[in-house]
C-alpha positions in Angstrom: 104.9 97.4 115.3 102.3 99.2 113.4 102.6 102.9 112.5 100.4 105.5 111.0 98.2 103.2 108.9 99.0 104.8 105.1 99.4 101.5 103.4 96.4 100.7 101.2 95.6 97.1 101.7 95.9 94.6 98.9 93.5 91.5 98.6 94.7 88.5 97.5 94.6 84.5 98.0 97.3 82.6 99.8 97.3 79.3 101.1 98.5 79.1 104.3 99.4 75.5 105.6 97.9 74.3 108.9 96.3 78.0 109.4 92.7 78.5 110.0 91.7 80.8 106.9 88.2 81.7 105.6 87.2 79.1 103.0 88.6 81.3 99.7 91.6 81.7 101.2 91.4 85.4 100.8 93.8 87.5 102.9 94.6 91.3 103.3 98.5 92.3 102.6 99.6 96.1 103.6 102.8 97.8 104.8 103.4 98.5 108.6 102.8 102.1 108.2 104.9 105.7 108.6 107.0 106.3 111.1 106.5 110.2 112.1 110.4 110.2 113.3 110.6 111.0 109.3 109.2 114.1 109.4 112.3 115.5 111.7 115.4 113.7 110.4 117.1 113.9 107.3 118.3 109.7 108.0 117.0 107.7 110.4 119.1 104.8 110.9 116.3 102.9 112.2 112.4 103.3 112.5 110.9 102.2 115.7 107.4 101.3 114.1 106.0 100.4 110.5 108.9 98.6 109.5 106.7 95.0 108.6 104.7 93.9 106.5 101.4 91.7 107.5 99.1 89.4 106.0 95.7 89.1 107.6 93.0 87.0 107.2 90.1 89.0 105.0 87.3 87.3 107.0 88.4 86.8 110.4 91.3 89.7 110.8 93.6 87.2 112.3 97.3 87.7 111.1 98.5 84.6 109.4 102.0 85.9 108.6 104.2 88.7 108.9 108.0 90.5 108.3 110.2 92.0 110.2 113.0 93.3 112.1 112.4 90.8 114.7 109.3 89.3 116.4 108.2 88.0 113.2 107.6 84.9 110.9 110.4 86.0 108.7 113.1 88.3 110.3 115.5 90.0 108.3 118.2 92.4 109.6 117.9 95.2 106.5 114.4 95.7 107.4 114.9 98.8 109.7 112.6 101.6 108.0 108.8 102.0 107.9 106.9 100.7 104.6 104.0 103.5 104.5 103.2 102.3 101.2 101.0 99.5 99.6 102.5 96.3 98.8 102.6 95.4 95.1 101.3 91.5 95.2 101.6 89.4 91.8 100.3 85.5 90.6 103.3 85.0 88.1 102.1 81.2 87.2 98.5 81.9 86.8 97.4 79.3 89.5 95.2 81.9 91.2 97.3 82.4 94.3 99.5 85.3 95.0 103.4 84.1 95.0 105.1 87.3 94.6 105.6 90.6 96.6 107.5 93.9 96.1 107.3 96.9 98.5 109.4 99.9 99.2 110.8 101.3 102.2 111.6 105.0 103.9 115.7 103.8 103.3 114.4 103.6 99.6 115.0 99.9 100.0 113.1 97.6 97.2 111.9 94.4 98.4 111.0 91.3 96.6 109.1 88.2 98.4 108.1 84.8 97.0 105.4 83.1 98.9 105.2 79.2 98.8 101.7 78.4 98.8 100.8 75.3 101.2 103.9 76.2 103.5 103.2 77.0 107.0 103.9 80.4 108.3 107.3 80.0 109.2 108.6 78.9 105.7 105.8 80.4 103.8 107.7 83.5 102.5 111.2 84.0 101.6 112.8 87.0 100.3 115.2 90.3 100.7 116.3 93.5 99.3 116.7 93.9 95.3 117.9 97.2 95.4 119.5 100.1 98.2 119.1 103.4 96.4 119.3 105.7 99.1 121.9 106.5 102.2 121.4 103.5 104.0 124.9 102.0 102.9 126.7 104.7 102.8 129.5 105.3 105.4 127.4 108.1 106.8 124.4 109.4 106.1 124.4 111.8 103.2 121.5 114.1 102.8 121.6 114.1 98.9 121.2 110.4 98.7 118.5 110.3 101.9 115.7 109.3 99.4 112.3 107.6 100.6 109.9 105.3 99.1 106.3 106.4 100.0 104.3 104.5 97.2 103.8 100.9 96.5 106.3 99.9 93.2 104.5 99.2 90.1 105.4 96.6 87.6 105.1 95.4 83.8 106.3 92.0 82.2 108.1 92.8 79.5 109.1 90.3 76.6 112.8 91.1 75.1 113.5 90.1 71.6 116.6 88.1 71.8 116.7 87.8 75.9 114.7 86.3 78.6 111.4 88.0 79.6 112.0 90.5 82.9 109.9 92.1 85.3 110.3 95.7 85.3 109.8 97.5 88.6 109.0 101.3 88.5 109.1 103.4 92.0 109.9 107.1 92.4 111.3 108.9 95.7 110.2 112.2 97.3 110.0 113.7 100.9 106.3 114.3 101.7 107.3 115.4 105.2 109.2 118.4 103.6 107.9 118.8 99.8 109.9 121.6 99.5 113.3 120.2 100.5 115.7 120.5 97.8 118.8 118.6 100.0 117.8 115.3 98.7 118.5 114.2 95.2 115.2 112.5 94.3 115.0 110.0 91.6 112.5 107.9 89.4 113.8 104.3 89.0 113.2 101.6 86.6 114.5 98.0 88.3 114.8 95.0 86.1 114.0 91.9 88.0 116.0 89.4 85.7 114.4 86.2 87.6 110.6 86.8 87.0 109.5 83.3 87.8 110.5 80.9 90.5 111.9 81.7 93.6 115.1 83.6 94.2 117.5 82.4 96.7 120.4 85.0 96.4 120.0 87.9 98.6 123.6 88.5 99.4 125.0 92.2 99.8 127.1 91.6 96.4 123.5 90.9 94.8 122.2 94.5 95.8 121.5 97.0 93.2 122.7 100.7 94.0 122.0 104.0 92.4 125.4 104.3 90.7 124.9 100.4 89.1 121.6 102.1 86.8 121.8 103.5 83.3 121.4 107.6 83.7 118.6 108.7 81.0 118.2 112.2 82.4 119.8 113.7 79.4 118.4 111.2 77.2 115.3 109.6 77.8 115.1 107.7 74.1 118.7 105.9 75.5 119.1 102.4 74.7 119.4 100.6 78.0 122.0 97.8 77.7 120.4 94.3 78.0 122.5 93.3 81.1 121.7 96.4 82.9 120.0 96.4 86.2 118.2 99.1 85.0 117.6 103.1 84.5 117.1 106.1 86.8 115.7 109.3 86.0 116.3 112.9 88.3 
């Protein structure tokens, strides 16, 4: 299931229950790669390679866990598009083990995953799509909305005055296959994860953030974004 291997691996510590691991529990986490069909299509409904994330033992090289459309430890029906960028990996509870991952894909979907250290690989990770910011959910593909995420998301913890803390997830879209393309309206996004701690359990369609749900700061980059907003967009 690996495509062109663009993803820069991230080194972390994860305790995979009942697995044979190196003594420090060091793992390498990376996206499945790039599907070159993206070079020749405005929007490909399903990539054949790269639409996975892998966790590999950093010493032995053995696959400890994976997520994909099918045939993985965690199978998710929306994981239809390749993931060429790196995976953002966090330790949110400061126990020296990774417990959160964020990733973007070639359909401009933003993914969140929670790791339960000590669980076996079949129940090690839960997750789903936080935001769908391209044309995947349009009734038919729209070139203007055919955004792609090539890079890993960036994150920052924000303590807000008078409001609960959040994780701010920043990511921009583009079209590296055709950098002079003007048909797609690319964006820079700042998505708020309003549940920065603990395990998120609801990834239903109703919870997915879309482009139109975000506060548009294009004309005023100093605009006050409402506290209950899911984030902002800039284009």
